[in-house]
C-alpha positions as CSV (number, residue, x, y, z in Angstrom):
1,M,-6.0,-6.0,21.6
2,R,-2.7,-6.6,19.8
3,H,-0.8,-9.8,20.3
4,D,2.9,-9.6,21.1
5,P,3.9,-6.3,19.3
6,R,7.5,-6.0,18.2
7,R,9.2,-2.9,16.7
8,Y,12.8,-3.0,15.3
9,V,15.1,-1.9,12.5
10,L,16.7,-4.3,10.0
11,K,19.5,-3.7,7.6
12,A,18.9,-5.0,4.0
13,A,19.7,-3.9,0.4
14,G,22.1,-1.3,1.6
15,S,19.6,0.6,3.8
16,E,17.8,0.4,7.1
17,F,14.1,-0.5,7.4
18,F,11.7,0.1,10.3
19,I,9.6,-3.0,11.0
20,R,6.3,-3.4,12.9
21,E,5.5,-7.0,13.8
22,D,2.6,-8.4,15.6
23,G,1.1,-11.9,16.3
24,P,2.5,-15.3,17.1
25,E,5.8,-16.1,15.6
26,D,4.7,-19.5,14.4
27,A,1.4,-18.2,12.7
28,P,0.9,-17.7,9.0
29,I,2.5,-14.5,7.8
30,I,0.8,-11.4,6.3
31,F,3.4,-9.0,4.9
32,G,2.0,-5.4,4.7
33,L,3.0,-3.0,2.0
34,H,1.7,0.5,2.7
35,S,0.5,3.5,0.7
36,L,2.6,6.4,-0.4
37,F,2.4,9.2,2.2
38,L,1.7,6.8,5.0
39,N,3.6,3.9,6.7
40,G,3.0,0.5,8.2
41,S,0.8,2.1,10.9
42,M,-2.0,2.5,8.4
43,F,-2.8,-1.2,8.9
44,D,-3.2,-0.8,12.7
45,G,-7.0,-1.5,12.5
46,F,-6.4,-4.7,10.6
47,V,-3.8,-5.8,13.0
48,E,-6.2,-5.4,15.9
49,A,-8.5,-7.8,14.2
50,A,-6.0,-10.3,12.8
51,S,-3.0,-10.5,15.1
52,A,-4.4,-13.4,17.2
53,E,-4.4,-15.6,14.1
54,F,-1.6,-14.2,11.9
55,R,2.0,-12.9,12.2
56,I,1.7,-9.5,10.6
57,I,5.0,-7.8,9.4
58,R,4.8,-4.2,8.2
59,P,8.0,-2.6,6.9
60,D,8.2,1.1,6.1
61,F,9.5,1.5,2.5
62,R,12.8,3.1,1.7
63,G,12.6,6.8,2.3
64,Q,9.2,6.6,4.0
65,G,8.0,6.4,7.5
66,Q,10.7,5.6,10.0
67,S,13.0,3.8,7.5
68,A,16.2,5.4,6.4
69,P,16.0,8.3,3.8
70,A,16.5,7.5,0.2
71,N,20.0,8.1,-1.2
72,S,18.8,8.8,-4.8
73,G,16.5,11.2,-6.5
74,I,13.9,8.5,-7.3
75,V,12.9,5.3,-5.6
76,T,11.2,3.1,-8.2
77,M,8.6,0.4,-7.7
78,D,11.3,-2.2,-8.8
79,D,13.6,-0.7,-6.1
80,C,10.9,-1.2,-3.5
81,A,10.2,-4.8,-4.6
82,E,13.9,-5.7,-4.4
83,D,14.1,-4.1,-1.0
84,M,11.1,-6.2,0.2
85,S,12.6,-9.3,-1.3
86,A,15.9,-8.7,0.6
87,L,13.9,-8.1,3.8
88,I,12.0,-11.4,3.3
89,D,15.4,-13.2,3.1
90,V,16.8,-11.5,6.2
91,L,13.6,-12.4,8.1
92,G,13.8,-16.0,7.0
93,I,10.3,-15.9,5.5
94,R,9.5,-19.0,3.4
95,T,5.9,-18.1,2.5
96,C,3.6,-15.1,3.1
97,Q,0.4,-13.4,2.0
98,L,0.6,-9.8,0.9
99,L,-1.6,-6.9,2.1
100,A,-1.1,-3.9,-0.1
101,Q,-2.6,-0.4,-0.4
102,S,-2.1,1.9,-3.3
103,M,1.7,2.0,-4.2
104,G,2.0,-1.1,-2.0
105,G,0.0,-2.9,-4.7
106,D,2.4,-1.7,-7.4
107,V,5.2,-3.2,-5.3
108,A,3.2,-6.4,-4.4
109,F,2.8,-7.4,-8.1
110,R,6.5,-6.9,-8.7
111,L,7.4,-8.8,-5.6
112,A,5.1,-11.7,-6.6
113,L,6.8,-11.8,-10.0
114,L,10.3,-11.6,-8.4
115,R,9.5,-14.1,-5.6
116,P,6.9,-16.6,-6.8
117,D,8.5,-19.0,-4.3
118,V,7.4,-16.9,-1.4
119,V,4.2,-15.1,-2.2
120,S,1.1,-17.3,-1.7
121,S,-1.8,-14.7,-2.1
122,I,-2.3,-11.0,-2.5
123,V,-4.8,-8.4,-1.4
124,V,-4.6,-5.0,-3.2
125,L,-6.7,-2.0,-2.2
126,G,-6.9,1.2,-4.2
127,S,-4.1,0.0,-6.4
128,S,-3.2,-0.6,-10.0
129,A,-0.6,-2.3,-12.3
130,C,-0.6,0.3,-15.1
131,S,1.3,3.5,-15.6
132,E,-0.3,7.0,-15.3
133,P,-2.2,8.0,-18.5
134,E,-0.6,11.0,-20.2
135,E,-3.1,13.6,-18.9
136,Q,-3.0,12.4,-15.3
137,L,0.8,12.1,-15.5
138,A,1.1,15.8,-16.4
139,E,-1.1,16.8,-13.5
140,F,0.7,14.6,-11.1
141,R,4.1,15.9,-12.2
142,E,2.8,19.4,-11.3
143,W,1.7,18.0,-8.0
144,V,5.2,16.7,-7.3
145,A,6.6,20.2,-8.3
146,G,4.1,21.8,-5.8
147,V,5.4,19.6,-3.0
148,E,8.9,20.6,-3.9
149,R,8.0,24.3,-3.8
150,Q,5.8,24.4,-0.7
151,G,5.6,21.1,1.0
152,F,2.3,19.6,2.2
153,T,0.6,22.9,2.8
154,G,-2.3,24.9,1.3
155,D,-3.7,23.7,-2.0
156,V,-1.1,20.9,-2.2
157,L,-2.3,19.5,1.1
158,D,-6.0,19.9,0.0
159,Y,-5.3,18.1,-3.3
160,T,-3.4,15.2,-1.6
161,T,-6.2,14.8,0.9
162,R,-8.7,14.5,-2.0
163,I,-6.6,11.9,-3.6
164,M,-6.2,9.8,-0.4
165,L,-9.9,9.8,0.8
166,G,-13.1,9.6,-1.2
167,E,-15.6,12.4,-1.3
168,S,-18.2,10.5,0.8
169,C,-15.6,9.9,3.6
170,R,-14.4,13.5,3.6
171,A,-18.0,14.8,3.9
172,D,-19.2,12.3,6.6
173,V,-19.1,13.9,10.0
174,S,-19.1,10.5,11.7
175,R,-15.8,9.8,10.0
176,K,-14.2,13.1,10.7
177,H,-11.5,11.3,12.7
178,V,-10.3,9.6,9.5
179,L,-9.9,13.0,7.8
180,D,-8.2,14.4,10.8
181,W,-5.8,11.5,11.1
182,M,-5.0,11.7,7.4
183,T,-4.4,15.5,7.6
184,V,-1.9,15.0,10.5
185,Q,-0.1,12.3,8.6
186,L,0.3,14.5,5.5
187,Q,1.3,17.6,7.4
188,S,4.1,15.6,9.0
189,L,5.8,14.9,5.6
190,D,8.7,16.8,4.1
191,E,10.9,16.8,1.0
192,T,12.5,13.5,2.0
193,L,9.4,11.9,0.5
194,L,10.0,13.3,-3.0
195,P,12.1,10.3,-4.3
196,A,9.3,7.9,-3.4
197,M,6.6,10.2,-4.8
198,R,8.5,10.4,-8.1
199,G,8.8,6.6,-8.2
200,V,5.1,6.2,-7.9
201,V,4.1,8.9,-10.4
202,E,6.7,7.7,-13.0
203,R,6.1,4.0,-12.7
204,P,5.9,1.9,-15.8
205,S,3.0,-0.5,-16.5
206,I,3.3,-4.2,-15.7
207,V,-0.3,-5.1,-16.9
208,S,1.2,-7.5,-19.5
209,E,3.0,-9.4,-16.7
210,L,-0.2,-10.0,-14.6
211,P,-1.1,-13.3,-16.2
212,R,2.1,-14.8,-14.8
213,I,0.7,-14.2,-11.2
214,E,-1.3,-17.4,-10.5
215,V,-1.8,-17.0,-6.8
216,P,-5.2,-15.9,-5.4
217,V,-5.7,-12.1,-5.6
218,L,-8.4,-10.1,-4.0
219,I,-8.8,-6.6,-5.6
220,V,-10.6,-4.0,-3.5
221,S,-11.7,-1.0,-5.4
222,G,-13.5,2.2,-4.2
223,L,-15.9,3.6,-6.8
224,E,-14.8,7.1,-5.7
225,D,-11.1,6.4,-6.1
226,M,-9.7,9.4,-8.0
227,P,-6.1,8.4,-8.6
228,R,-6.8,4.7,-9.3
229,P,-10.3,4.6,-10.9
230,P,-12.4,1.5,-10.9
231,E,-11.6,0.8,-14.6
232,W,-8.0,0.0,-13.5
233,S,-9.2,-2.6,-11.0
234,E,-11.4,-4.1,-13.7
235,E,-8.4,-4.4,-16.0
236,M,-6.4,-6.2,-13.2
237,H,-9.3,-8.5,-12.6
238,R,-9.4,-9.5,-16.3
239,E,-5.6,-10.0,-16.5
240,L,-5.0,-11.9,-13.3
241,P,-5.9,-15.6,-13.7
242,N,-7.1,-16.2,-10.1
243,S,-8.6,-12.9,-8.9
244,K,-11.8,-11.7,-7.2
245,L,-13.0,-8.0,-7.5
246,L,-14.7,-6.3,-4.6
247,S,-16.1,-2.9,-5.7
248,L,-17.3,-0.6,-3.0
249,D,-19.8,2.3,-3.5
250,K,-19.1,5.6,-1.8
251,V,-15.5,4.6,-1.0
252,G,-12.4,6.3,-2.3
253,H,-8.7,5.5,-2.5
254,S,-8.2,4.1,1.0
255,P,-10.9,1.4,1.7
256,I,-9.2,-0.1,4.7
257,L,-9.2,3.4,6.4
258,E,-12.5,4.7,5.1
259,V,-14.7,1.6,5.8
260,P,-12.7,-0.8,8.0
261,G,-15.9,-2.4,9.4
262,L,-16.8,-3.5,5.9
263,V,-13.3,-4.3,4.5
264,V,-11.5,-6.0,7.4
265,P,-13.9,-8.9,7.7
266,R,-13.6,-9.6,4.0
267,L,-9.9,-9.6,4.2
268,M,-9.9,-12.0,7.2
269,E,-12.2,-14.3,5.2
270,F,-9.8,-14.2,2.2
271,Y,-6.7,-14.8,4.2
272,R,-8.2,-17.7,6.2
273,T,-9.2,-19.4,3.0
274,A,-5.9,-18.7,1.2
275,A,-3.6,-19.6,4.1
């Protein structure tokens, strides 16, 4: 059962951001940074488990979810980090732990570099700090072009679903509800997502900056993660001076959605220790 849910819109960085907030106002703060294609609601399962102990704040990124549309052709990862830094200031947050999935991890590392005064620990799931390799970049640029042509339908919808969920999850009848939920989320998207999508696909690497992030970091990596393969998580683990790596068999790009019963307790243990 959720503890004291609050939903509101905040103005910051020249835009408007939809915020989900749960938990006691005086509790340690977890700041959620969602995946591309999704929004702050993707962390609902975690909130159910954690909102009695933590104040969990989940903004939707610029041009995504219920936040205001982007006013440019691309929203970069640096743009998102600066947006989140501005929100942190508006909210009066002095310290917080980050919970980040996929593109949320790209933003989380940039935010930690931008605001070392605020970020006290980080969890990244299905994420990276590198840019797309040349071959995958070409494929993903065609994917963006496909969304521009036809939206999230047909083969583009199928491809995006394969990216977001591992093969084991998609094939598991007992987890059909996860596949159904993801399909509904993707089908609800339109061309307003394209600036954010371009920002993720065209992101530069910040691997060389990771040694500057000294706070505790938990890296959760699915061995079936197609867009962010395990080697990328191993690279982050090597470069981050205070990190732990949790590798999960038969799990894809979205561990917190695919195997919440396994992942959520590990996150709770990490946050309790790092708080």
